[in-house]
Structure formats: structure tokens, C-alpha cells
N, C-alpha and C positions, 0 to 999 in steps of 0.2 A: 099803764105804762106812760112813763114821763115822754113827752112828745121828742125832746132833744135825743133822749136815747133809742126812740124808733127811728128817729132820722139818721142816726150813727150806724144802726145796724141795717138799715136799709141801705144805706151808701157801701158799707162792707159788702153785703151781699150781692149788690148791683156790679161792684167791682170784680168780686169773684166770678160773677156769671160771666161779665166781659171777658175775662182773662179765659176761661173755659172756652167760651164761643170762638175767640180768637186764637185759640190753641191749633195744635196740628189737627186735631180731632175734626174741624170745620175746614180747615185748609183756607183760611182767610186772605192768606199772601203777606199778611204783615206780621213782623217778628212780635212776641209778647213784650220783649223788652223796648220796643218803640212805643206800643200801648201805654207801658207803665211810664217810660222815661222821657217820651217825645223825642223830638228830632229837631232842633233849630236849624241846622244846617238845610234840611229837607222843605223847610217852609216855601211856600209859593207866594207870590204878589197877593193873590187872593187873600189869603191867610192874614196878611200884613191888613189888609183892607177890611177884613171882616173885625179883625181886633181893634181898629179904630173906630169902626161903627159901633162897636160893642162899648168901649170907653166912653163915646159920645153920650150914647143911650144911657150908659151907667151915672153920667154926671147930670143929665137931664133928668132921669127917674129920681135922682137922688134930691135934684132942687124941688121936684114936685113933691115927693113923699117925706119930704124933711120933718115936718111937724108929726106926722103920724109915726115914723119910725123913731124919733125922740121920744115921745109919749108914751108908745108902745114898748121901748126899750127898758125905760125908768119905772114906769108904774103902768101897767097894760090894764088893771082893772079902775084906775082913778081914769085912765084916759077915755076909757069905754064909758065910764060915767059922765064925763065932760063932754061927751059926744063926738070924740075921735075915731074913727073907723080902722081900728087896729087890726082887724082882720084882712081888711083890703091890703094895708100896710105890708103885712106879714107875706101875705100871696104875692104882692108886687116883688117884694126883696126877692123869695124864693124862685121866680121867675127871672128877675136879675141876675142872680147867682147863677141858676142853669146856663143863662145864655153865656156868661163868663167863662165858666167851666167849658162848655161845649167848644167855645171859640180858641181857649188855650190849650185844648187836648193834644193837639197836633204839634206844638211848640214845646211843651212841658211833660204831658204824659198825664196818664189818671194819677198816679200816687203824690207827682210834684205841683199837681194844681193846689192842693191846700199849703204847701208851703208859699206857692207865688200868693194865695190869697188871704191866708192868715198869720204867718208868722212874721211880716212886717208889721202889720196892725197889731199884734200882740206885743212887738217888741216896741212900738211907738205908745201905747196904752200904759207900758210900764212906767213910762215918764209924766204920766197924768196931766197933759195939755188939754185946753180947752177941745171940745170936739171938733171944730172947724180946723184948728191947727192939726189935730190928730190926723184927719183926712189929707191934709196937704203933706205932712211928713210921712204917712205912710206911703203916700204915691212916690214921695222922693226917695225913701228908702228902698222900695221895691225896685225902682229904677237903679239906683246905686249897687243893689246887691247883684241885680240882674247882669248888668254891665261888667262888674267885678267878676262874677262867675263864669261869663264867656272868655275874658281876659284870663283868668286863673286856670279855666280848663283848657285853654289852647296851650298855654305854657306846660302844663301838666299832662297834655295829651290824654286827656279824660273826658267823659261827657259832661256837657254843661249844667244839665238837669240836676244830678248828682251831687254836682259842686255847688249848685245854687242851693241845696237843700242843707249841706254842710255849713254854707257860710251863713246860711240864715240862723240855724242854730247856733254858731258860734258868736253872731252878733246879738241873738237873744241872751244867749248866756251871758254874756260880757255886760250888757245891760241891765240883766238881772241881778248880778253881783253888784254892781255900781250903784244901782238905787236901794239895794238891801244895806250897803254900806253906809251909804247917804242917809239913810233912816235911822240906823245904828246909832251914827255921830251925832244927830240932830236932837 
């Protein structure tokens, strides 16, 4: 089985198991909607400190593992032949993603973690900037979409998590259409 497919299936199974365990069957005291969509309003100062620590850790790990991640991402077999330890890089990346997911669960919930972690990066990638710029622009877009989602959610009196998902999808769609048009006219 393809490792990416196995990871996807494992994540879906873990999410489903979490929903079952948090449901009324086990009386966890937390609503399933909060587990799925989070609650920005209920965040505690500790959550903000953990988020800052996770961000600092991600930046530090990214600086240390940059070579292995680049080499493994573009040509894993060639990287291994050149002596780059891609397995270590892959494991460190999975650990860094796991830390980011756990830290962000209270804020955005299990379903919306993917929106925060992947949609802005996928959006910026459509523009094909150099890797360093992709990282910077992804951070900026994530922050802008997050702030805009909170503002729009307040105006519409809806949850900020789902608003963030819709906004991320709309921005991705607009950038995808614009880049496609630019490719056609070029």
C-alpha cells in the first residue's frame, strides 16, 4: 500500500475513533462540535504559549532539517545515494506536524487543522515562488486568512473555524483560476 494512502486512512480512522470516544457513549464532557471545529473564544493563555513554542520549534527544526527535507522532497533516492538521511528528516517532519496538530486542536479542532496547515501552503504553491518565499508567503496568508475569518465570523455571528475553512477554499479557488488564466494567455 502507498504510504501516503496509509497515512490518510490512518488519520481518518483516528478522527472517527476520537469522535466515537468523545461522544455521549463515554461522557467526555466535551461536545463533538468543539472537538471537530475548536473554539477560539475558549483558548487559555497556556494555549497561546504552547502555540508560540510550537512555532519557534517549527522554525528551528526547519532550519536544521532544511537540506534533508529539500533533498527528500525532490529526489528521495538520489538524496539517499548522496548520503542525506531522508528517513530521519521524514520522521522529524512527522513529529513536527504532530506537535503542530496537537497544539492547534483546541483553537481550530480536528477537521480544521488541515485547513490551517495545508490550504494556505497549497494556495501559495500555485504561484510557484522559490521555496523560501513559499514559506514566508504561506505564513503571511495563514495569518491574514485567520484574522479575516475571525472578523467575518464576528460580523456574521458564526463560528470562526468553519469561516476559516470557507475563506481558505475561496482564496484557493480564486488563485487557482487566476493562475490557470495566466497560463492559458501566456
